[in-house]
N, C-alpha and C positions, 0 to 999 in steps of 0.2 A: 230726439237727439241724434245727430248724424253718426256719432261713434257707435251707439248701441244699435242703430239700424244696420250699419255695416257688419257689426259683430253677429247680429241675428241672421243676416243673409249668409255669412260664412258658415254659421251653424246649420242653417237650412239646407245648404248645398253639399255639406260634407257627409260622407258615408261612415267615416270613423272619426270619433272625437276622443281625445285623451286629455284628462284634466290633471294638472300638476299643482303643487303648492310648495311652500318653503320647508326646509329641513327643520327638525325639532319642532313639529307643528304644535300649535295651540288650538283652542276650540274654534277660533274664527277661521283659521286655515282649513281645518277639517270640516267645519260646518258649511263654509262656502263651497268647498270642493264637493263634498257628498251631497249637499243640498242642490247645487247646480246639476250634478249628475242625475239625481232623481227627477228634477224638473224636465230636463232634456229627454230622459228616457220616457217619461209620461207623454211628452209632446211628439216624440219621434221614436216609436217602439221598434221600427225596423233598422235603426242605426246601431252601430256598435259604439258603445260609450263606456270608457274606462276611467278609473281613478287610480293614479300611480303614486308610489311613495311608500315609505316605512311608517307604521303606526306605533307609537309607544303604548305599552300595555295599559297605562293609567288613563288613556283616552280611547281605548278600544270600544267603549260604550257608544261612541259616535259612529262607528262603522269600521269596515275593513277594506283595505286596498285590493285592487285586482292584480292578477298576474298578467302582465302585458308583454307579449312576445316582441322581439325586435322587429319582425316583419310587419307588425301592426302599425308601425310608425310611417310606413311607406304610404304616401298620399293622405296621411291623417291631418286633421286639424288639431293642433295642440293649444290648450288654453291654460295659462297659469293664473292662479288666484292668490291674492294676499302675499305676493312676493315682489319686493322692491327691486332686487337686482338678480342677475343671472347666476351669480356665485352661490346664492342661497336656494336655488331651485332644487328640490329633492328629485333625484334621478336625472343624470346627465343626458339622457336620450331625448329630452324635451326639444332639442334643436334638430332632431332628425325627421320631423314632420314636414308636410308640404307648406303649412302656414302656421304662424305663431301669434296668439292673441294674449295680451296682458290685461287683467282686470285687478285693480288694486286701490288701496286707500292710503298708501304711504307716499311721502314726497317722491316725485318722479325723477330721481337723480340718475337712474339708468333707464333711459327711454328705449327699451328693447321691444321687439315684436313687430310684426307687419301691421297689426292694429293694436291700439291700446286705449283703455278707458280708465283713467286714474283721477280720483277725486280725493285729495288729501283731507278735505274737511269732513268726509264721511266718518262715522263712528267705527266702521268695520267694513270688510269686504262682504260680509253676509248681508249688511244693509244694502249694498250696491246690487247684490243678486236679486233682492226683493224689488228694487227699483227697475232692474232689467225685466223682470217678469211683468211688472205693472205697465211698463212702456210697450210691451208686446202681449197684452192680455188677450188679444184675439187668437193667439196661437199657444201661449204658455199658461199653465195652471199652477198655482201655488198649492200643492198637495199638503195634507197634514204631516206626512212623514218628512217632506222637505222643510216645512215650516218649523218642525221641532229642531232640526239641525241648524237652521238659520238663526233661530232664537238663541240656541246655545252659543253660536258664534258671536252674536251681538252682546249677550250677557257677559261672555268672556272678555271681549275687547273693550267693553265699557266699564269693567270692574263692577258689574251689577248696577250700571247706570250712574256711577259715581265720577267717572273721568270727564275732563273738560270737553272732549269731542262729542259727548252726549247732547243731542239737540232735540228740539220739538219734533223734528222729522224722525229722529230715532225712536221716540216714543210712539209716533204714529205708525211706524213700521212694526214695532213690537206689538202694538194693539191689533194690527192686521194679522200678525202671526197668531196671536192668542185667539182671535176669532175663528181660526180654523179648527179649534178644539185640542190644541197641543196640551201636554202635561207640563206646565211651567214649573210646578213644584218638583217634578222629577229632574228636570234640568238643574234646578237650584241645588238639589241634594247632591247630584253628581259633581257639580262644580265646587261645592262646599266641603266635600269629604276629603279627608287626608288619611293616608296610611299611617300606621303607628310610627314608622321611621320618619316620615315627613313631619308628624306632630312633634317628635322629639327635636328634630332639626329646627322647626319653627321656634320652639322654646329657647333653643340656644342662640338663634339669630337675635331674638328680642332681648335676651339677657346679656349677650356678649358683643353686640355690634359696636364698632368704634365710631364715635361721633365727635367731630371737632367743634371749635367755638363758632364756626360759621354755619353749622347745621349740616355740613357735608359728612356723609357716613359711608362706611364700607364694611363688608364681611366677606371672608374668603372660605369657601367650602373645598376641602381637600379630598383627594381620592381616598385617603385613609379614612376620613370621616364618612364618606359615602359608603365605603365597604363595611364599616362598623354598624351602619344602620340598614344595610342590605338595600341600598338605593342606587339607581343608575343616574348618571348626570341628566338624562332626559326627563327625569321625574321631578326635578327641582322647580320647574316653571311655576307651579302654584304658590311658591314662596316669594316670588320676585317682588310683589307689592307689600310684603310683610313689614319691612322697615318703615314704610310710610305711615303705619299706624302709630308710630311714636311721634308725639307732638313736636319734639325738638329736632326731628330729622326733616331737612328741607330738600335734600337731594342725596342720592345714594348709588353705590356701585355694589353689585353682588357678583363676586367672582366664583366660577365653578371650574375646578381643575379637570382637565381632560387626561386620559390615560398617558398621553405623551408628555405631560408636564406643562402644556399650554393651558390657557384659560378662556372659557367663554364668559363674556362680561355682559351683565344686564344693567342698563343705566335708566334711572327713573328720577323724576323731579317734580316738586310742587311749585317751582318758581322759574329759575333760569332754564333756557333751552340747553339740552345736553346732546343733541344730535350732531353738532359740529365736533364735539369731543369724540363721539363714536366714530365719525367719519375719519378722524385722524388716527384711528386704531382699527382700520380694516372693517368698519361697520357703517351703521347709519340707522335711520328710522324717523320717528316722529320727534317733535320738539321736546316733549316731556317723557318719551318712552322709546329707547333705542337699544340696539345691541351692538357689540363689538368683540374684538378678540385681542388677547395679550399673549405674546410668545412665551414669556417667562416672568419671574418675580420682579425683574428689573422694570419691565413694562407695566406690571401691576402697580408698582410704586409710583411710576410716572403718572399713571391715570389717577391715582389717589391724590397726588399733589396738584394735578391739573384741575380736578373737581373742586378742591379747596380754594384754588385761585379763582376759579370761575364763580364760586359763591361770594368771594370777597369783592370781585368786580361788580357782581349783580347787586350786592347790598350797598355798594357805594353810589349807585345810580340815583 
């Protein structure tokens, strides 16, 4: 594939490579970032290769970011993984390198970078990293340590192989990763575990989520609620899919209040596409899984009403 060939050539000729991913990372963002870093370090031990960004405590089991000095960006190759638009890239210095490459599986609404490889049909960016290794198997090796990280990314973004983007190719890639000797059970334990605070919040979400007659649902997590459970907003990610466990929920909005009173919004659906709704509120993403932002409760209520209307239109088709 021409895109991956050009990316590999850029990697081969760069002395310094800095890998970024999106803010508030999930297992796929970190798995693809750290997995790619280990693969490139194994293939090119003389290169300086860094992983940038802030790691939430609950995902520290996947790895730790590097301290990257400003001067390291001079003449560096910067690679972003799992990040659809520049606004979401963690660490604004991504634009200070000599060349920028985008590797992603979200819709390519923001076609940034000097080179890009974007496949929205892929289950995850971690799956793409494995494909990249396979296409350049004469130079790149899928080490066990890298495979463990990439498997975690795939498991995370497919909801343990339950989401629609899971394909036969996804299972083939997972099988390849398992063949390296990774501990899949350990990954499963990590991704299934919840802190006591998250467990209590999950119970409240299931007990008190608001569901209308169309199957549109919403739940608002306040700063006060987070504080009472000793949780940070970044720790809520494991609960985003929770409302979908309820049979009468067809699409949902999970609002998480930020310290400044604005809201991070997680949109999920079992039917109608929600990414256009996300785009209209400073966000975007996949058809059935997107993220957005709401400035205040006025915008929160607007999004709730819009989701209900979206469900009515979808059901009328």
